[in-house]
N, CA, C and O atoms as CSV, one atom per row, in Angstrom:
chain,resi,resn,atom,element,x,y,z
A,1,MET,N,N,4.920,-115.522,-39.460
A,1,MET,CA,C,4.491,-116.732,-38.807
A,1,MET,C,C,5.680,-117.647,-38.538
A,1,MET,O,O,6.562,-117.804,-39.382
A,2,ARG,N,N,5.690,-118.244,-37.359
A,2,ARG,CA,C,6.751,-119.172,-37.004
A,2,ARG,C,C,6.528,-120.521,-37.642
A,2,ARG,O,O,5.415,-121.047,-37.670
A,3,LYS,N,N,7.602,-121.062,-38.149
A,3,LYS,CA,C,7.539,-122.392,-38.730
A,3,LYS,C,C,7.597,-123.431,-37.610
A,3,LYS,O,O,8.447,-123.351,-36.724
A,4,LYS,N,N,6.697,-124.394,-37.657
A,4,LYS,CA,C,6.698,-125.455,-36.647
A,4,LYS,C,C,7.885,-126.374,-36.867
A,4,LYS,O,O,8.247,-126.699,-37.998
A,5,SER,N,N,8.470,-126.778,-35.779
A,5,SER,CA,C,9.597,-127.707,-35.832
A,5,SER,C,C,9.141,-129.074,-35.356
A,5,SER,O,O,8.383,-129.188,-34.393
A,6,ASN,N,N,9.603,-130.095,-36.030
A,6,ASN,CA,C,9.294,-131.454,-35.607
A,6,ASN,C,C,10.344,-132.004,-34.663
A,6,ASN,O,O,10.250,-133.148,-34.219
A,7,SER,N,N,11.341,-131.195,-34.357
A,7,SER,CA,C,12.401,-131.672,-33.467
A,7,SER,C,C,11.917,-131.662,-32.016
A,7,SER,O,O,10.948,-130.990,-31.663
A,8,ILE,N,N,12.610,-132.410,-31.213
A,8,ILE,CA,C,12.265,-132.516,-29.797
A,8,ILE,C,C,13.538,-132.299,-28.976
A,8,ILE,O,O,14.624,-132.724,-29.371
A,9,ASN,N,N,13.388,-131.639,-27.841
A,9,ASN,CA,C,14.486,-131.472,-26.893
A,9,ASN,C,C,14.374,-132.564,-25.843
A,9,ASN,O,O,13.306,-132.776,-25.267
A,10,TYR,N,N,15.471,-133.249,-25.598
A,10,TYR,CA,C,15.507,-134.376,-24.667
A,10,TYR,C,C,16.607,-134.096,-23.654
A,10,TYR,O,O,17.768,-133.927,-24.027
A,11,PHE,N,N,16.252,-134.048,-22.381
A,11,PHE,CA,C,17.215,-133.717,-21.334
A,11,PHE,C,C,17.504,-134.939,-20.468
A,11,PHE,O,O,16.591,-135.623,-20.006
A,12,LEU,N,N,18.784,-135.194,-20.260
A,12,LEU,CA,C,19.231,-136.247,-19.351
A,12,LEU,C,C,19.840,-135.568,-18.133
A,12,LEU,O,O,20.706,-134.702,-18.264
A,13,LEU,N,N,19.389,-135.960,-16.957
A,13,LEU,CA,C,19.873,-135.350,-15.721
A,13,LEU,C,C,20.954,-136.220,-15.102
A,13,LEU,O,O,20.732,-137.400,-14.831
A,14,GLY,N,N,22.115,-135.639,-14.881
A,14,GLY,CA,C,23.208,-136.399,-14.297
A,14,GLY,C,C,24.158,-135.513,-13.515
A,14,GLY,O,O,25.369,-135.730,-13.559
A,15,ALA,N,N,23.649,-134.530,-12.808
A,15,ALA,CA,C,24.505,-133.552,-12.140
A,15,ALA,C,C,24.974,-133.980,-10.751
A,15,ALA,O,O,26.013,-133.513,-10.285
A,16,GLY,N,N,24.238,-134.849,-10.090
A,16,GLY,CA,C,24.537,-135.158,-8.696
A,16,GLY,C,C,25.559,-136.251,-8.475
A,16,GLY,O,O,25.981,-136.942,-9.403
A,17,LYS,N,N,25.945,-136.386,-7.214
A,17,LYS,CA,C,26.866,-137.452,-6.804
A,17,LYS,C,C,26.171,-138.800,-6.930
A,17,LYS,O,O,24.949,-138.884,-6.816
A,18,PRO,N,N,26.952,-139.859,-7.167
A,18,PRO,CA,C,26.346,-141.194,-7.210
A,18,PRO,C,C,25.932,-141.630,-5.805
A,18,PRO,O,O,26.471,-141.148,-4.809
A,19,PHE,N,N,24.969,-142.546,-5.740
A,19,PHE,CA,C,24.536,-143.055,-4.435
A,19,PHE,C,C,25.624,-143.897,-3.788
A,19,PHE,O,O,25.722,-143.956,-2.563
A,20,SER,N,N,26.449,-144.555,-4.615
A,20,SER,CA,C,27.566,-145.324,-4.074
A,20,SER,C,C,28.771,-145.156,-4.989
A,20,SER,O,O,28.623,-144.985,-6.199
A,21,GLY,N,N,29.951,-145.204,-4.411
A,21,GLY,CA,C,31.171,-145.036,-5.188
A,21,GLY,C,C,31.484,-143.574,-5.452
A,21,GLY,O,O,30.806,-142.675,-4.956
A,22,LYS,N,N,32.525,-143.356,-6.246
A,22,LYS,CA,C,32.970,-141.990,-6.532
A,22,LYS,C,C,32.730,-141.578,-7.984
A,22,LYS,O,O,32.590,-140.389,-8.271
A,23,ASN,N,N,32.680,-142.531,-8.888
A,23,ASN,CA,C,32.506,-142.210,-10.300
A,23,ASN,C,C,31.052,-141.900,-10.614
A,23,ASN,O,O,30.152,-142.500,-10.026
A,24,PRO,N,N,30.808,-140.969,-11.535
A,24,PRO,CA,C,29.438,-140.693,-11.945
A,24,PRO,C,C,28.772,-141.973,-12.467
A,24,PRO,O,O,29.350,-142.684,-13.290
A,25,ALA,N,N,27.576,-142.261,-11.995
A,25,ALA,CA,C,26.890,-143.501,-12.357
A,25,ALA,C,C,26.705,-143.628,-13.864
A,25,ALA,O,O,26.737,-144.740,-14.391
A,26,MET,N,N,26.514,-142.516,-14.569
A,26,MET,CA,C,26.293,-142.574,-16.017
A,26,MET,C,C,27.475,-143.165,-16.765
A,26,MET,O,O,27.318,-143.642,-17.888
A,27,LEU,N,N,28.664,-143.141,-16.157
A,27,LEU,CA,C,29.855,-143.680,-16.811
A,27,LEU,C,C,30.091,-145.153,-16.504
A,27,LEU,O,O,31.020,-145.758,-17.039
A,28,ASN,N,N,29.256,-145.734,-15.645
A,28,ASN,CA,C,29.364,-147.163,-15.369
A,28,ASN,C,C,28.967,-147.960,-16.606
A,28,ASN,O,O,28.175,-147.498,-17.427
A,29,SER,N,N,29.524,-149.152,-16.729
A,29,SER,CA,C,29.246,-149.993,-17.895
A,29,SER,C,C,28.058,-150.900,-17.659
A,29,SER,O,O,27.870,-151.450,-16.574
A,30,LEU,N,N,27.254,-151.042,-18.716
A,30,LEU,CA,C,26.167,-152.026,-18.696
A,30,LEU,C,C,26.715,-153.389,-19.091
A,30,LEU,O,O,26.268,-154.419,-18.586
A,31,ASN,N,N,27.687,-153.386,-19.998
A,31,ASN,CA,C,28.346,-154.606,-20.453
A,31,ASN,C,C,29.767,-154.234,-20.885
A,31,ASN,O,O,30.251,-153.157,-20.536
A,32,ASP,N,N,30.431,-155.092,-21.627
A,32,ASP,CA,C,31.831,-154.868,-21.981
A,32,ASP,C,C,32.074,-153.641,-22.865
A,32,ASP,O,O,33.192,-153.127,-22.901
A,33,HIS,N,N,31.060,-153.169,-23.568
A,33,HIS,CA,C,31.300,-152.080,-24.510
A,33,HIS,C,C,30.282,-150.942,-24.471
A,33,HIS,O,O,30.315,-150.072,-25.341
A,34,THR,N,N,29.395,-150.922,-23.507
A,34,THR,CA,C,28.373,-149.874,-23.456
A,34,THR,C,C,28.252,-149.290,-22.057
A,34,THR,O,O,27.991,-149.999,-21.085
A,35,ARG,N,N,28.452,-147.962,-21.983
A,35,ARG,CA,C,28.221,-147.266,-20.715
A,35,ARG,C,C,26.729,-146.926,-20.605
A,35,ARG,O,O,26.013,-146.907,-21.607
A,36,ILE,N,N,26.274,-146.661,-19.391
A,36,ILE,CA,C,24.867,-146.313,-19.159
A,36,ILE,C,C,24.471,-145.103,-19.993
A,36,ILE,O,O,23.421,-145.120,-20.636
A,37,ILE,N,N,25.283,-144.058,-19.998
A,37,ILE,CA,C,24.943,-142.841,-20.733
A,37,ILE,C,C,24.885,-143.100,-22.232
A,37,ILE,O,O,24.030,-142.538,-22.916
A,38,ASP,N,N,25.770,-143.934,-22.755
A,38,ASP,CA,C,25.745,-144.251,-24.186
A,38,ASP,C,C,24.462,-144.990,-24.558
A,38,ASP,O,O,23.874,-144.741,-25.610
A,39,TRP,N,N,24.039,-145.894,-23.691
A,39,TRP,CA,C,22.789,-146.626,-23.936
A,39,TRP,C,C,21.612,-145.649,-23.977
A,39,TRP,O,O,20.751,-145.748,-24.851
A,40,GLN,N,N,21.576,-144.705,-23.030
A,40,GLN,CA,C,20.486,-143.726,-23.002
A,40,GLN,C,C,20.485,-142.844,-24.255
A,40,GLN,O,O,19.434,-142.611,-24.851
A,41,ILE,N,N,21.640,-142.366,-24.643
A,41,ILE,CA,C,21.757,-141.503,-25.824
A,41,ILE,C,C,21.375,-142.272,-27.082
A,41,ILE,O,O,20.584,-141.787,-27.891
A,42,ASN,N,N,21.929,-143.460,-27.250
A,42,ASN,CA,C,21.639,-144.262,-28.443
A,42,ASN,C,C,20.162,-144.631,-28.523
A,42,ASN,O,O,19.586,-144.652,-29.611
A,43,THR,N,N,19.549,-144.921,-27.383
A,43,THR,CA,C,18.119,-145.246,-27.367
A,43,THR,C,C,17.294,-144.038,-27.792
A,43,THR,O,O,16.356,-144.176,-28.577
A,44,ALA,N,N,17.630,-142.869,-27.288
A,44,ALA,CA,C,16.901,-141.655,-27.665
A,44,ALA,C,C,17.017,-141.398,-29.167
A,44,ALA,O,O,16.020,-141.089,-29.819
A,45,TYR,N,N,18.227,-141.524,-29.720
A,45,TYR,CA,C,18.420,-141.312,-31.153
A,45,TYR,C,C,17.677,-142.363,-31.989
A,45,TYR,O,O,17.209,-142.067,-33.089
A,46,SER,N,N,17.573,-143.575,-31.469
A,46,SER,CA,C,16.879,-144.614,-32.233
A,46,SER,C,C,15.360,-144.404,-32.248
A,46,SER,O,O,14.684,-144.858,-33.171
A,47,LEU,N,N,14.827,-143.724,-31.241
A,47,LEU,CA,C,13.388,-143.478,-31.164
A,47,LEU,C,C,12.953,-142.285,-31.997
A,47,LEU,O,O,11.818,-142.229,-32.471
A,48,ARG,N,N,13.851,-141.338,-32.173
A,48,ARG,CA,C,13.492,-140.109,-32.880
A,48,ARG,C,C,14.720,-139.580,-33.608
A,48,ARG,O,O,15.769,-139.377,-32.995
A,49,LYS,N,N,14.597,-139.363,-34.871
A,49,LYS,CA,C,15.739,-138.889,-35.665
A,49,LYS,C,C,16.019,-137.404,-35.464
A,49,LYS,O,O,17.178,-136.992,-35.417
A,50,ASN,N,N,14.980,-136.610,-35.346
A,50,ASN,CA,C,15.141,-135.165,-35.224
A,50,ASN,C,C,15.069,-134.787,-33.743
A,50,ASN,O,O,14.045,-134.309,-33.256
A,51,ILE,N,N,16.173,-135.011,-33.044
A,51,ILE,CA,C,16.188,-134.828,-31.594
A,51,ILE,C,C,17.445,-134.054,-31.184
A,51,ILE,O,O,18.519,-134.238,-31.759
A,52,LYS,N,N,17.292,-133.202,-30.197
A,52,LYS,CA,C,18.434,-132.501,-29.613
A,52,LYS,C,C,18.564,-133.007,-28.177
A,52,LYS,O,O,17.673,-132.803,-27.352
A,53,ILE,N,N,19.666,-133.657,-27.896
A,53,ILE,CA,C,19.888,-134.224,-26.568
A,53,ILE,C,C,20.816,-133.312,-25.789
A,53,ILE,O,O,21.878,-132.921,-26.273
A,54,SER,N,N,20.397,-132.975,-24.565
A,54,SER,CA,C,21.213,-132.178,-23.656
A,54,SER,C,C,21.417,-132.965,-22.371
A,54,SER,O,O,20.488,-133.575,-21.841
A,55,LEU,N,N,22.636,-132.939,-21.887
A,55,LEU,CA,C,22.995,-133.633,-20.655
A,55,LEU,C,C,23.350,-132.585,-19.609
A,55,LEU,O,O,24.264,-131.785,-19.807
A,56,VAL,N,N,22.620,-132.595,-18.493
A,56,VAL,CA,C,22.878,-131.663,-17.394
A,56,VAL,C,C,23.862,-132.341,-16.441
A,56,VAL,O,O,23.581,-133.412,-15.903
A,57,ILE,N,N,25.019,-131.705,-16.240
A,57,ILE,CA,C,26.059,-132.288,-15.387
A,57,ILE,C,C,26.506,-131.289,-14.329
A,57,ILE,O,O,26.232,-130.094,-14.432
A,58,GLY,N,N,27.193,-131.790,-13.318
A,58,GLY,CA,C,27.739,-130.956,-12.254
A,58,GLY,C,C,28.900,-131.683,-11.605
A,58,GLY,O,O,30.059,-131.302,-11.772
A,59,TYR,N,N,28.577,-132.737,-10.862
A,59,TYR,CA,C,29.590,-133.564,-10.194
A,59,TYR,C,C,30.523,-134.172,-11.245
A,59,TYR,O,O,30.067,-134.749,-12.232
A,60,GLU,N,N,31.813,-134.038,-11.026
A,60,GLU,CA,C,32.838,-134.577,-11.931
A,60,GLU,C,C,32.631,-134.108,-13.373
A,60,GLU,O,O,32.812,-134.873,-14.320
A,61,ARG,N,N,32.252,-132.844,-13.521
A,61,ARG,CA,C,31.904,-132.321,-14.854
A,61,ARG,C,C,33.059,-132.369,-15.844
A,61,ARG,O,O,32.835,-132.615,-17.029
A,62,LYS,N,N,34.287,-132.140,-15.391
A,62,LYS,CA,C,35.430,-132.151,-16.314
A,62,LYS,C,C,35.658,-133.545,-16.888
A,62,LYS,O,O,35.949,-133.690,-18.075
A,63,LEU,N,N,35.528,-134.557,-16.061
A,63,LEU,CA,C,35.659,-135.938,-16.526
A,63,LEU,C,C,34.572,-136.259,-17.555
A,63,LEU,O,O,34.860,-136.824,-18.610
A,64,ILE,N,N,33.344,-135.901,-17.250
A,64,ILE,CA,C,32.228,-136.194,-18.146
A,64,ILE,C,C,32.388,-135.450,-19.466
A,64,ILE,O,O,32.138,-136.020,-20.528
A,65,GLN,N,N,32.800,-134.192,-19.416
A,65,GLN,CA,C,32.993,-133.410,-20.639
A,65,GLN,C,C,34.085,-133.989,-21.526
A,65,GLN,O,O,34.025,-133.855,-22.748
A,66,ARG,N,N,35.083,-134.633,-20.923
A,66,ARG,CA,C,36.153,-135.256,-21.714
A,66,ARG,C,C,35.672,-136.486,-22.463
A,66,ARG,O,O,36.140,-136.755,-23.569
A,67,VAL,N,N,34.742,-137.240,-21.880
A,67,VAL,CA,C,34.361,-138.523,-22.487
A,67,VAL,C,C,33.036,-138.502,-23.249
A,67,VAL,O,O,32.809,-139.371,-24.091
A,68,ILE,N,N,32.167,-137.545,-22.983
A,68,ILE,CA,C,30.875,-137.466,-23.672
A,68,ILE,C,C,30.952,-136.345,-24.698
A,68,ILE,O,O,31.105,-135.178,-24.339
A,69,LYS,N,N,30.847,-136.698,-25.972
A,69,LYS,CA,C,31.028,-135.710,-27.035
A,69,LYS,C,C,29.808,-135.533,-27.932
A,69,LYS,O,O,29.721,-134.523,-28.631
A,70,LYS,N,N,28.864,-136.472,-27.942
A,70,LYS,CA,C,27.822,-136.418,-28.962
A,70,LYS,C,C,26.509,-135.767,-28.531
A,70,LYS,O,O,25.482,-135.944,-29.187
A,71,VAL,N,N,26.539,-135.015,-27.430
A,71,VAL,CA,C,25.340,-134.302,-26.985
A,71,VAL,C,C,25.722,-132.907,-26.500
A,71,VAL,O,O,26.892,-132.621,-26.245
A,72,ASN,N,N,24.721,-132.052,-26.378
A,72,ASN,CA,C,24.911,-130.732,-25.806
A,72,ASN,C,C,25.101,-130.876,-24.294
A,72,ASN,O,O,24.346,-131.595,-23.639
A,73,ILE,N,N,26.095,-130.204,-23.747
A,73,ILE,CA,C,26.365,-130.278,-22.301
A,73,ILE,C,C,25.900,-128.983,-21.635
A,73,ILE,O,O,26.227,-127.885,-22.087
A,74,ILE,N,N,25.137,-129.130,-20.559
A,74,ILE,CA,C,24.720,-128.007,-19.724
A,74,ILE,C,C,25.315,-128.239,-18.342
A,74,ILE,O,O,25.047,-129.261,-17.709
A,75,VAL,N,N,26.120,-127.291,-17.875
A,75,VAL,CA,C,26.759,-127.427,-16.563
A,75,VAL,C,C,25.910,-126.719,-15.516
A,75,VAL,O,O,25.641,-125.522,-15.618
A,76,ASN,N,N,25.491,-127.484,-14.503
A,76,ASN,CA,C,24.767,-126.929,-13.360
A,76,ASN,C,C,25.811,-126.651,-12.274
A,76,ASN,O,O,26.207,-127.555,-11.538
A,77,LYS,N,N,26.246,-125.406,-12.183
A,77,LYS,CA,C,27.287,-125.040,-11.220
A,77,LYS,C,C,26.802,-125.124,-9.779
A,77,LYS,O,O,27.612,-125.160,-8.853
A,78,LYS,N,N,25.499,-125.155,-9.585
A,78,LYS,CA,C,24.930,-125.241,-8.235
A,78,LYS,C,C,24.425,-126.648,-7.936
A,78,LYS,O,O,23.505,-126.819,-7.136
A,79,TRP,N,N,25.019,-127.655,-8.571
A,79,TRP,CA,C,24.543,-129.025,-8.445
A,79,TRP,C,C,24.507,-129.515,-6.994
A,79,TRP,O,O,23.645,-130.320,-6.643
A,80,GLU,N,N,25.420,-129.048,-6.156
A,80,GLU,CA,C,25.465,-129.507,-4.761
A,80,GLU,C,C,24.249,-129.015,-3.959
A,80,GLU,O,O,23.875,-129.625,-2.958
A,81,ASN,N,N,23.644,-127.922,-4.400
A,81,ASN,CA,C,22.508,-127.321,-3.684
A,81,ASN,C,C,21.159,-127.642,-4.301
A,81,ASN,O,O,20.124,-127.226,-3.779
A,82,ASN,N,N,21.157,-128.379,-5.408
A,82,ASN,CA,C,19.914,-128.715,-6.098
A,82,ASN,C,C,19.584,-130.176,-5.942
A,82,ASN,O,O,20.433,-130.989,-5.576
A,83,SER,N,N,18.345,-130.498,-6.225
A,83,SER,CA,C,17.890,-131.877,-6.179
A,83,SER,C,C,17.228,-132.210,-7.501
A,83,SER,O,O,16.624,-131.341,-8.129
A,84,ALA,N,N,17.333,-133.456,-7.931
A,84,ALA,CA,C,16.674,-133.881,-9.169
A,84,ALA,C,C,15.183,-133.992,-8.985
A,84,ALA,O,O,14.433,-134.010,-9.960
A,85,ILE,N,N,14.750,-134.065,-7.757
A,85,ILE,CA,C,13.317,-134.229,-7.481
A,85,ILE,C,C,12.669,-132.896,-7.217
A,85,ILE,O,O,11.466,-132.833,-6.965
């Protein structure tokens, strides 16, 4: 019999180009010390302790991989041909 897990998988989608500018929107700052992606990650962790967060990236993936370290990264190599909707 499989043991039930209380953990949850949480996916953040951030593979596409930003609507304006060149930098990935998730790296923009909300204030002097918090980026959008950090706020999303911290909020998810505060709501549930047993959580696995995965971030789907594509556009500017090397930059994002250098600065985001506390979640699982999934690279969508076909990000230019896919839509979030």
